[in-house]
N, C-alpha and C positions, 0 to 999 in steps of 0.2 A: 930708507930705502930696504925691504925685507932682501934676506940673502938668499941667494940663490945655489952657495954649494953645498955638495953633497951629492948623493945617490936619490933620495927621498927629497926634494925641492919641491914645497907646496904652490901650486898654482894657483896666482892669485884669480880672482872671481870680479863678474859685474855686480856690485853695489845698488843700492838704490837711490843711494845720495848722489849718485853720479849725476842723474839729470837735474837734480836743484842747485849742484856747483856748477855747472855748465848748460844753461839754460840754452835751448834750442840750438844745439851743438852737438849731443850725445844723446843716444838713445841704444837699446838692447840688440844685441845683433843674432841674426837668425843661426849663426853657425857656431854657437854656444855659450858659458858663461864666459868663458875665457877670452870673449871677444869683444867688442863693443864696435857701434857703427854711428862713424861722424854724419853728420845730416849735413852738413856744407859742401862735404867731398863725394859723400853716397858710396861713402866705402866702408868694408870692416876692417879692422886692425885687432892684432892679438894684444892683452893687456895682461897674461897671462904673468910674464917675466916681473912686473914693477906696480901695476895695478894703476893708482892715479897718476903715477909719474911715467906712465905709456902714453897717457892722455897729454897730459901737458906738453910731450914730446913732441906729440902729432898735432896739437896747436900750433905750433913754434915752426912746423915746418911750412918751406916758400908756397908750397901747392892748396895748405889749407888759409894760408894768407892771401894769396890769389883770388882763391875759390870768394872766402869773406869780403873780400873787398867789391868784387863782384854784387854780390846779392845785395849788399847794402844800397848799391846805386840802384839796381831794380824797383820797380814800379808795379805793385798790384794791380791789376786788370782792372780793376772796379775805380782807377782814380782816372782809366781814361774815359769811362762811361758817365762818371757819375755828373759832369755839366752837360750831357746830353739832355734834350726834351723830347717831351712825345713827336712834336713835330719830327724833329730828327729821325727816332724810329719810324717814324710813316713815311718819311721819303726812301730812306733803307728797306722798309718793305714794298713798298712802289719799285724801285728797282729790281729787288730781290724776283718778283713776280715777274716782272719783263724779262730776266734773265733764264729764269723758269720757262718759259712760253719761247725764249729763242729756241732753249734746248729742246722743248716737246715737238716744236714743228719744224727744226732743220733748218733755223734762217741762219744767214751769215751772218755774220758780227757785223759788218760793214753798216745793215739795216738798223743795228743799235746807234752807231753814229748818227745816221739822219733822225731816228727816231727823237732822240733829244730834244731836238730843233722843234721838229713837230709836235711833240706835246706842250711844249711854252708857248707856241700860237696858237695850239685847240684850245687848251685852258686859263687864260689871261689871268682870271682872278683868282689861281689856284695857288696858296705857297708851295705845296707838292712837287705841283707843275715845275713851276720856277726853279725849284731845287734839283729837280731831277735830273740824273744825270747818269746817260746809259754809255756813252761815248767811250774809246779806249784812253784818252788825251785828258780825263777828268773823272772823277771820283769821288763819293761822299765822305769815304773814311778811307785809312789805309792799311795795310793788307794784315791780319785780313780787312784793309780800307777798301773798300769800294764792293761795290756790287754788280759792277758792269760786266758784261757776259764773258770777256775774256779772262777774268781773273775768277768768277764762280766757276765757270767751267774747269780751268786749272784747279779749284779747291774740292772738285767733286772724286776726286780719286782718293781712298783711302784714308787714313788718319787727317789728311788736310782739312778734309770733308768736315767731320765730327771737331776738328777744332775750332772750324767758321762758326759751324752752329754752336758750339758750348758761348762761342761772345755773342752772340745774337741772345742764347737762352739768357745769360747774366744781361743784358741789355732789357730785357723782360718783354722781346717785340717777335719771337718766333713762337709759333705752334707747328707740329709735323703729322702730317695725316699719311700712315705707311698708303692707303689705298685711293682714294679718290686723287687724292695732290699729291705729289713730293713735298712742296714747301706750300706754307698756309700762315704768311701773319700775320699775326695779330697783336693788340695789348691787352692785358697783360697775357702771362703764359696760361695755357689751358692744356696743351698736350707735352709730353714728355715721348718720344721715342728711342730705344736704346736696343742694341740688339733684338731686333723684330719686333717688342712689345710697345703698343701706345696705351697709355692711362689719363683717363680727365679726371677734374677735381671729384667727380661724382662716385670715383671709384668704379667707371663702368669701364671695361675692358674689353680691348677691341684687338685680340692679338694674331698675330700672323700664323703663331705658331698652332692657335685655336682651327685655325682653318687648314694646316698641314695635318693635322690628326685625322682630321673628318674625310679628307678631299685627297683625290690624287692629287701628284705636283711632279715639277721636273727640276732639277736643279742643274748648275754648273758653278766650276768656279777654275782660277788659273791663279800661279803663283806670281810675285812681284820681280820684277827684272832687275830691283835697283839695288846691284852687288855690293855698294857701298855699306848698307846697314847689316848691322849681325840678325836681325829679326827677318821672315820673310811673311809677307801677309798673303794670306789666301779669302779675297772674298766669298761669300756663298751668294749667290744668287737664284732665287725661285721663281718657279711661273705655274701657278694655279687659275683654278675659275672659280671667281667670287660671284655667291647666288645672291649677293644683296645687290653687286654695280650691274651682276649679268655681263659680265666681261673674263677675260683673261687676264691676270695682272702680273705683271715682273716688277718682283720687289730684291732690296739690298736687303738678305736676312740677316747673316751677319759676316763681323771678317775676325777670323784668327791668324794667329799670329805663332811661328814656331822658331825656335833656334838649331835644332835638330837638322839633319839630311835631309833634304828633300825627295824620298824615297816613297813606292807608290803606301809602304805601308805609314810611314809616318802622317802623310798625306790625310789616307783613310782615318785614322785615330783623328784627325782635326776633325771630319767632316762628320765622324760618328760620334764626338764627343758632342758637336754643335747640338745635334737633332735627340741624341740622348736628354742633354739636361733639359729640352722642353720638351720628353717624351714624347716626342714625332716617331713613329713606327715606320721601319724602312719597309713595309708593305706597302706601302701608299705612294712609293716614288715607284715612277715609270719609266723616268726617263733620266740618263744622265749623259750630260752634254759635256765635251773638254777638246783640247787640243789632241794632235797625233802622236806625241810625245811617247816613247816606249815606259816611261814612268807613270802615263794616264792610262795608258790605254793596251799594258799590257796583259795577256792571255793569262801569264801566270804571279807574277808579282806587280803591277800595273793597278792602279787604283779602281780600274773597270772590274777586275777581278775578284777587288775584294769588297765590292759594292754587289756583285753578281752572288757571292756569297750568303748576302743578306738578303736580296732577290734575285732569284733566278730571272725571274721575269723582267728584269729591268734592260730598256733597251737602249744601249753605248751609243751616242753620236757624236761623232768625230768634226775636225773643224772642216765643212765644206770647201771653205776657200782656201785651205792649205791642199786639200786631195785637188781641186782644181787648178790650182799653183802647179803642182806636181805634176799634174797630166800633163798643161802646157808645156811645163818645162821639157820635159821628155820629146813632145811633139818638134821641139823647136831643135832639139838636138839634131833634126835631120837635115834642117837649115846648113847651107854650105857656109854661113858664117853665125856668130853671135850676136845677136842683137845688144847685150849690154857691154859688149867690148865695142862696140862703133860708138856708144853714145858716152864710153868713159872715154875714149879716147878724143873724141871730137871736141867733149865739153872741158878738157884741160888742153887743146891745142889752143880752142878759141881764149878762154880763162886767164892763159899766161901770159898775153900782148895786148897793151893798148892800141896799138896798130892793128892788130886783125881782129877788134873788135870794130874799129872803124872801117875797115875794106868788109865786114860782114854786113854793116850796117846800109852799106852804100849799096851791095848787092841786095838786100832786104828791100832797097828803093828800088832799084832797078826791075824787080821780080815781082812786085806789087804786094810783096808780102807784109805781115804784121811785125813792126818792129818789136820782136820779144826775145829774151835769153834763150838760149838752151838748158835746159834744164838738168840739174845733176841727180844721176840715180846712185841712189847709196843701199847697200844689200839689208833688205829690211822685206822680202818676200814681194809679195804685189804690191806694197803700200806706196812706192815711187814709180815703177818701173812703166805702169800705166800712162799718169801722166807724161813722162820724160819721152816715150815712144808718141804720144801725141804730137808733143812740141815739134819732135823730128821731123815726121809728117809734114807738120805745118808747112816747118822750114824747108822742107825737103829742095823746092825748085832754085831758093835763095843759097842752100848748101851747094850744090851742082854747080851752080856760076859762079860761086866765090871759089871753089875746088880747080874747077877746070882754067879760072885765070891765073891762082897760083900755079898752075901748071905748066901754063903761057910763061910765066914770070921765071921761072926756074929753064 
């Protein structure tokens, strides 16, 4: 082991023979020549003191042994797909297309439960129809197993969609078209869409960026609210008129990530980098849509302010739903009571007692109202308040009868 005594002790540097000695374990580090990177632990550590001896010490740590044991038991994704046949992929294709139809036409998920049985009765001679499963209790494969409606809709958010699509690409059963269809599944792969680009085997490009370079467009973005992650996602959605389709197209252009603070300047840098990388001029942007947070619409340091510096003619469209909610909330302040307080108090009063549940059911039967529970309102702006208020009004006669009866008892 080299001596490190004295003022000018020489630092050990990364050597070429290290990857040969520790295969699939050690690689060069971006931190410098005095560091090595452990592939198993995905960490960089200093080797300046003892060189190879530092690497051996890292391999002997409890963390490294635990990670190495975990990796040895993991199976590559190809093992899960190698036994699948073309018929299996055809079933996945049918299930995914049906899920896309449910999303496009805003159908309830319960329609998928009934559609499964209907398909098998309609096409009795089809092997695909017999294996087709779109209900929530059966799936053709497991997570991303399954292409039933509820699974795929959950997967359409952020990176989980990309993970799901990667699985299908490996299975040679996915084709993605950015314009006419969101998902078009064929065998084998003909198109791959990544960050707004679609290519085919004939090297013919149908790039979304080409449209944005030549035609006016609007765009929108918002940050993810999963505070457990270090990175924050900023999906960029664009809308433009597609001349070939003669219709307005809205597509996910790109998903940018950042570990920096979500300031107006940092968010704008993400957007600017996305458009600059594809050589899309800001002069083609006519509208920027976002929520009404100051970081987005602030006149000095908001994202909208930086966008307007690039193109002063851009129209900034705040969230209309949020504005309507704020207006309704201000009007509700003039009422002698707060609807939210009533909803919360009634819900928890009935929720905490089985006896009260039973008495409420008797009141519903007496008043001829539906046997429905009072809904819980949670503070997510307008998302649950409307449904909770409607349910309260539906049950109002039964509630009045119930509380009058409670008053007589007390």
